[in-house]
C-alpha positions as CSV (number, residue, x, y, z in Angstrom):
1,X,5.6,7.0,-22.6
2,X,4.7,3.4,-22.1
3,X,3.4,3.2,-25.6
4,X,6.7,4.4,-27.0
5,X,8.5,1.7,-25.1
6,X,5.9,-0.8,-26.5
7,X,6.5,0.3,-30.2
8,X,10.2,0.1,-29.4
9,X,9.7,-3.5,-28.1
10,X,8.0,-4.4,-31.3
11,X,10.8,-3.0,-33.3
12,X,13.5,-4.6,-31.3
13,X,11.4,-7.9,-31.5
14,X,11.4,-7.4,-35.4
15,X,15.2,-6.8,-35.4
16,X,15.9,-9.9,-33.2
17,X,13.2,-12.1,-34.6
18,X,9.6,-12.5,-33.5
19,X,9.4,-15.1,-30.8
20,X,6.8,-15.0,-28.1
21,X,6.4,-12.7,-25.0
22,X,2.9,-11.7,-23.8
23,X,2.7,-8.1,-22.4
24,X,-0.3,-9.2,-20.4
25,X,1.8,-11.3,-18.3
26,X,4.4,-8.5,-17.7
27,X,4.1,-5.1,-16.0
28,X,5.4,-2.1,-17.7
29,X,8.1,0.1,-16.1
30,X,9.3,3.7,-16.9
31,X,12.6,3.0,-15.3
32,X,15.0,4.2,-18.1
33,X,18.3,4.0,-15.9
34,X,18.4,0.2,-16.6
35,X,21.2,-0.7,-19.1
36,X,20.3,-3.5,-21.8
37,X,22.3,-6.6,-21.1
38,X,21.2,-8.4,-24.1
39,X,19.0,-10.9,-22.3
40,X,15.7,-11.3,-24.0
41,X,12.4,-12.7,-22.5
42,X,10.4,-15.2,-24.6
43,X,7.0,-16.6,-23.7
44,X,4.4,-18.2,-26.0
45,X,0.8,-17.6,-25.1
46,X,-1.9,-18.4,-27.5
47,X,-4.1,-15.8,-29.3
48,X,-1.8,-12.8,-28.2
49,X,0.6,-10.8,-30.0
50,X,4.1,-12.1,-29.4
51,X,7.6,-10.7,-29.5
52,X,10.9,-10.8,-27.9
53,X,11.7,-8.0,-25.6
54,X,14.7,-7.0,-23.6
55,X,14.2,-8.2,-20.0
56,X,15.5,-5.4,-18.2
57,X,15.0,-2.4,-20.7
58,X,11.2,-1.9,-20.8
59,X,9.5,-4.7,-18.7
60,X,9.6,-6.1,-15.2
61,X,7.9,-9.3,-14.2
62,X,5.1,-9.5,-11.9
63,X,4.2,-12.8,-9.9
64,X,3.7,-15.3,-12.6
65,X,0.0,-15.7,-12.8
66,X,0.3,-18.9,-14.9
67,X,2.5,-20.6,-12.5
68,X,0.0,-19.8,-9.7
69,X,-2.8,-21.3,-11.4
70,X,-0.7,-24.4,-12.5
71,X,0.1,-24.9,-9.0
72,X,-3.4,-24.4,-7.8
73,X,-4.9,-26.7,-10.2
74,X,-2.5,-29.6,-9.1
75,X,-4.6,-29.7,-5.7
76,X,-8.0,-30.2,-7.5
77,X,-9.6,-33.2,-5.7
78,X,-7.8,-32.5,-2.2
79,X,-10.6,-32.7,0.5
80,X,-11.7,-29.6,2.4
81,X,-10.7,-29.8,6.0
82,X,-11.6,-27.0,8.4
83,X,-8.2,-25.3,9.3
84,X,-6.4,-27.2,6.7
85,X,-3.5,-25.6,5.2
86,X,-1.6,-28.6,3.5
87,X,-2.1,-31.0,0.5
88,X,-3.7,-33.6,2.9
89,X,-6.8,-31.0,3.4
90,X,-7.3,-27.4,2.8
91,X,-9.8,-24.7,3.9
92,X,-10.2,-21.8,1.5
93,X,-7.7,-19.5,3.1
94,X,-5.3,-22.3,3.9
95,X,-5.4,-23.3,0.2
96,X,-4.7,-19.7,-1.0
97,X,-1.9,-19.4,1.5
98,X,-0.3,-22.5,0.5
99,X,-0.5,-22.0,-3.2
100,X,1.0,-18.5,-3.0
101,X,3.9,-19.8,-0.6
102,X,4.7,-22.3,-3.4
103,X,5.3,-19.1,-5.7
104,X,7.3,-17.4,-3.2
105,X,4.7,-15.0,-1.8
106,X,3.7,-15.2,2.0
107,X,0.1,-14.3,2.7
108,X,-1.6,-14.2,6.2
109,X,-3.6,-17.3,7.1
110,X,-7.3,-16.0,7.2
111,X,-9.6,-14.2,4.8
112,X,-10.1,-11.2,6.8
113,X,-6.3,-10.7,6.7
114,X,-5.7,-11.7,3.1
115,X,-8.3,-9.2,1.8
116,X,-6.0,-6.5,2.8
117,X,-2.9,-7.7,1.0
118,X,-3.7,-5.7,-2.2
119,X,-5.8,-3.4,-4.0
120,X,-9.5,-3.9,-4.2
121,X,-10.8,-4.2,-8.0
122,X,-14.1,-4.8,-9.6
123,X,-14.9,-8.5,-10.1
124,X,-14.9,-7.9,-13.8
125,X,-11.4,-6.5,-13.7
126,X,-9.9,-9.9,-12.0
127,X,-7.3,-11.7,-13.8
128,X,-5.6,-15.0,-13.2
129,X,-3.9,-14.8,-9.8
130,X,-6.0,-12.2,-8.3
131,X,-8.3,-13.2,-5.3
132,X,-12.0,-13.3,-5.1
133,X,-13.8,-12.6,-1.7
134,X,-17.1,-13.4,-0.4
135,X,-18.7,-11.3,2.3
136,X,-18.3,-7.7,3.3
137,X,-14.9,-6.0,3.7
138,X,-13.3,-6.9,7.1
139,X,-16.0,-9.7,7.6
140,X,-15.1,-12.0,4.6
141,X,-16.1,-15.8,4.9
142,X,-14.5,-17.3,1.8
143,X,-11.5,-16.7,-0.6
144,X,-10.6,-18.1,-4.0
145,X,-7.9,-17.9,-6.6
146,X,-9.1,-16.2,-10.0
147,X,-8.2,-18.1,-13.0
148,X,-9.5,-15.5,-15.5
149,X,-12.5,-15.6,-17.7
150,X,-14.7,-15.6,-14.6
151,X,-13.4,-18.8,-13.4
152,X,-11.7,-19.6,-9.9
153,X,-10.2,-22.4,-8.0
154,X,-11.6,-23.0,-4.3
155,X,-11.5,-25.1,-1.6
156,X,-15.3,-24.8,-1.1
157,X,-16.8,-26.5,1.9
158,X,-16.9,-29.5,4.1
159,X,-17.6,-32.7,2.1
160,X,-16.3,-31.2,-1.1
161,X,-12.8,-31.0,-2.8
162,X,-10.7,-28.4,-4.3
163,X,-12.4,-27.5,-7.5
164,X,-12.5,-25.0,-10.3
165,X,-15.9,-22.9,-10.4
166,X,-17.3,-19.9,-12.0
167,X,-18.6,-16.5,-11.0
168,X,-21.7,-17.2,-12.8
169,X,-22.7,-19.8,-10.2
170,X,-21.1,-18.5,-7.1
171,X,-20.6,-14.6,-7.4
172,X,-17.9,-13.1,-5.3
173,X,-18.5,-9.8,-3.4
174,X,-15.3,-8.2,-4.5
175,X,-11.7,-9.1,-5.9
176,X,-8.2,-7.9,-4.8
177,X,-5.2,-7.8,-6.9
178,X,-2.3,-8.6,-4.7
179,X,0.7,-6.2,-3.8
Protein backbone atom coordinates (compact mmCIF):
# COMPACT_ATOMS: atom_id res chain seq x y z
CA UNK A 1 0.00 0.00 0.00
CA UNK A 2 2.86 2.40 0.82
CA UNK A 3 4.29 1.96 -2.65
CA UNK A 4 0.99 2.90 -4.28
CA UNK A 5 1.02 6.13 -2.26
CA UNK A 6 4.64 6.74 -3.19
CA UNK A 7 3.75 6.46 -6.90
CA UNK A 8 0.71 8.67 -6.30
CA UNK A 9 2.98 11.25 -4.62
CA UNK A 10 5.26 11.24 -7.65
CA UNK A 11 2.31 11.74 -9.98
CA UNK A 12 0.98 14.57 -7.82
CA UNK A 13 4.47 16.05 -7.79
CA UNK A 14 4.55 15.96 -11.56
CA UNK A 15 1.10 17.56 -11.80
CA UNK A 16 1.96 20.37 -9.38
CA UNK A 17 5.56 20.70 -10.56
CA UNK A 18 8.66 19.00 -9.22
CA UNK A 19 10.03 20.89 -6.24
CA UNK A 20 11.95 19.11 -3.49
CA UNK A 21 10.81 16.74 -0.73
CA UNK A 22 13.00 13.95 0.58
CA UNK A 23 11.05 10.85 1.55
CA UNK A 24 13.93 9.77 3.81
CA UNK A 25 13.13 12.71 6.12
CA UNK A 26 9.49 11.66 6.38
CA UNK A 27 7.59 8.67 7.68
CA UNK A 28 4.87 6.99 5.63
CA UNK A 29 1.38 6.68 7.04
CA UNK A 30 -1.49 4.58 5.78
CA UNK A 31 -4.09 6.91 7.25
CA UNK A 32 -6.47 7.35 4.34
CA UNK A 33 -9.09 9.15 6.40
CA UNK A 34 -7.24 12.44 6.06
CA UNK A 35 -8.58 14.95 3.59
CA UNK A 36 -6.19 16.79 1.26
CA UNK A 37 -6.03 20.47 2.26
CA UNK A 38 -3.95 21.67 -0.66
CA UNK A 39 -0.83 22.20 1.46
CA UNK A 40 2.32 20.83 -0.10
CA UNK A 41 5.60 20.09 1.66
CA UNK A 42 8.79 21.12 -0.11
CA UNK A 43 12.29 20.24 1.04
CA UNK A 44 15.53 20.30 -0.93
CA UNK A 45 18.04 17.58 -0.12
CA UNK A 46 21.02 16.94 -2.36
CA UNK A 47 21.51 13.65 -4.24
CA UNK A 48 17.93 12.46 -3.69
CA UNK A 49 14.80 12.15 -5.78
CA UNK A 50 12.77 15.24 -5.01
CA UNK A 51 9.09 16.08 -5.45
CA UNK A 52 6.18 17.96 -3.87
CA UNK A 53 3.70 15.90 -1.89
CA UNK A 54 0.48 16.76 -0.08
CA UNK A 55 1.48 17.18 3.57
CA UNK A 56 -1.48 15.41 5.13
CA UNK A 57 -2.47 12.95 2.42
CA UNK A 58 0.34 10.43 2.49
CA UNK A 59 3.11 11.58 4.78
CA UNK A 60 3.55 12.52 8.39
CA UNK A 61 6.66 14.24 9.67
CA UNK A 62 9.05 12.65 12.13
CA UNK A 63 11.32 14.69 14.41
CA UNK A 64 13.45 16.72 12.06
CA UNK A 65 16.78 14.91 12.02
CA UNK A 66 18.41 17.72 10.06
CA UNK A 67 17.39 20.24 12.73
CA UNK A 68 18.70 17.98 15.51
CA UNK A 69 22.12 17.77 13.84
CA UNK A 70 22.19 21.51 13.12
CA UNK A 71 21.51 22.30 16.76
CA UNK A 72 24.04 19.74 18.01
CA UNK A 73 26.74 21.13 15.72
CA UNK A 74 26.24 24.63 17.17
CA UNK A 75 27.77 23.37 20.41
CA UNK A 76 30.97 21.95 18.96
CA UNK A 77 33.81 23.32 21.04
CA UNK A 78 31.82 23.54 24.30
CA UNK A 79 33.90 21.95 27.08
CA UNK A 80 33.05 18.65 28.72
CA UNK A 81 31.88 19.20 32.29
CA UNK A 82 30.87 16.22 34.41
CA UNK A 83 27.16 16.65 35.21
CA UNK A 84 26.93 19.55 32.72
CA UNK A 85 23.66 20.05 30.89
CA UNK A 86 23.89 23.53 29.37
CA UNK A 87 26.08 25.45 26.88
CA UNK A 88 28.60 26.42 29.54
CA UNK A 89 29.56 22.73 29.71
CA UNK A 90 28.06 19.34 28.86
CA UNK A 91 28.58 15.74 29.79
CA UNK A 92 27.44 13.19 27.20
CA UNK A 93 23.88 12.60 28.40
CA UNK A 94 23.38 16.25 29.36
CA UNK A 95 24.36 17.21 25.81
CA UNK A 96 21.90 14.75 24.26
CA UNK A 97 19.13 15.85 26.60
CA UNK A 98 19.78 19.54 25.92
CA UNK A 99 19.87 19.18 22.10
CA UNK A 100 16.65 17.19 22.00
CA UNK A 101 14.92 19.62 24.35
CA UNK A 102 15.76 22.40 21.86
CA UNK A 103 13.84 20.33 19.28
CA UNK A 104 10.84 19.85 21.58
CA UNK A 105 11.60 16.29 22.74
CA UNK A 106 12.16 15.62 26.42
CA UNK A 107 14.60 12.86 27.29
CA UNK A 108 15.70 11.60 30.70
CA UNK A 109 18.98 12.88 32.13
CA UNK A 110 21.25 9.80 32.22
CA UNK A 111 22.36 7.28 29.58
CA UNK A 112 20.85 4.26 31.33
CA UNK A 113 17.43 5.94 31.10
CA UNK A 114 17.95 7.44 27.61
CA UNK A 115 18.69 4.00 26.13
CA UNK A 116 15.09 2.96 26.90
CA UNK A 117 13.47 5.85 24.96
CA UNK A 118 13.18 3.98 21.68
CA UNK A 119 13.83 0.83 19.74
CA UNK A 120 17.27 -0.80 19.70
CA UNK A 121 18.64 -0.96 16.15
CA UNK A 122 21.92 -2.15 14.69
CA UNK A 123 24.75 0.33 14.50
CA UNK A 124 24.65 0.05 10.70
CA UNK A 125 20.97 1.07 10.64
CA UNK A 126 21.58 4.30 12.56
CA UNK A 127 20.55 7.49 10.80
CA UNK A 128 20.89 11.15 11.68
CA UNK A 129 19.13 11.80 14.97
CA UNK A 130 19.41 8.25 16.33
CA UNK A 131 21.45 7.70 19.48
CA UNK A 132 24.62 5.62 19.83
CA UNK A 133 25.39 4.00 23.17
CA UNK A 134 28.58 2.49 24.61
CA UNK A 135 28.42 -0.31 27.21
CA UNK A 136 25.99 -3.12 27.91
CA UNK A 137 22.24 -2.54 27.96
CA UNK A 138 21.16 -1.13 31.34
CA UNK A 139 24.79 -0.27 32.12
CA UNK A 140 25.72 2.22 29.38
CA UNK A 141 28.43 4.74 30.13
CA UNK A 142 28.34 6.99 27.04
CA UNK A 143 25.83 8.34 24.51
CA UNK A 144 26.15 10.41 21.32
CA UNK A 145 23.89 11.68 18.53
CA UNK A 146 24.26 9.94 15.17
CA UNK A 147 24.82 12.29 12.21
CA UNK A 148 24.59 9.62 9.51
CA UNK A 149 27.36 7.99 7.48
CA UNK A 150 28.96 6.56 10.64
CA UNK A 151 29.55 9.96 12.21
CA UNK A 152 28.27 11.22 15.55
CA UNK A 153 28.40 14.28 17.80
CA UNK A 154 29.44 13.75 21.40
CA UNK A 155 30.55 15.41 24.59
CA UNK A 156 33.46 12.99 25.01
CA UNK A 157 35.41 13.25 28.28
CA UNK A 158 37.05 15.65 30.75
CA UNK A 159 39.62 17.86 29.03
CA UNK A 160 37.84 17.56 25.67
CA UNK A 161 35.12 19.56 23.92
CA UNK A 162 31.91 18.64 22.10
CA UNK A 163 33.07 17.22 18.78
CA UNK A 164 32.08 15.20 15.75
CA UNK A 165 33.64 11.72 15.62
CA UNK A 166 33.42 8.50 13.63
CA UNK A 167 32.36 4.98 14.59
CA UNK A 168 35.51 3.83 12.77
CA UNK A 169 37.56 5.20 15.68
CA UNK A 170 35.15 4.83 18.63
CA UNK A 171 32.65 2.05 17.94
CA UNK A 172 29.37 2.13 19.86
CA UNK A 173 27.86 -0.99 21.39
CA UNK A 174 24.34 -0.39 20.00
CA UNK A 175 22.02 2.29 18.64
CA UNK A 176 18.51 3.43 19.52
CA UNK A 177 15.89 5.03 17.28
CA UNK A 178 13.85 7.28 19.55
CA UNK A 179 10.08 6.95 19.87
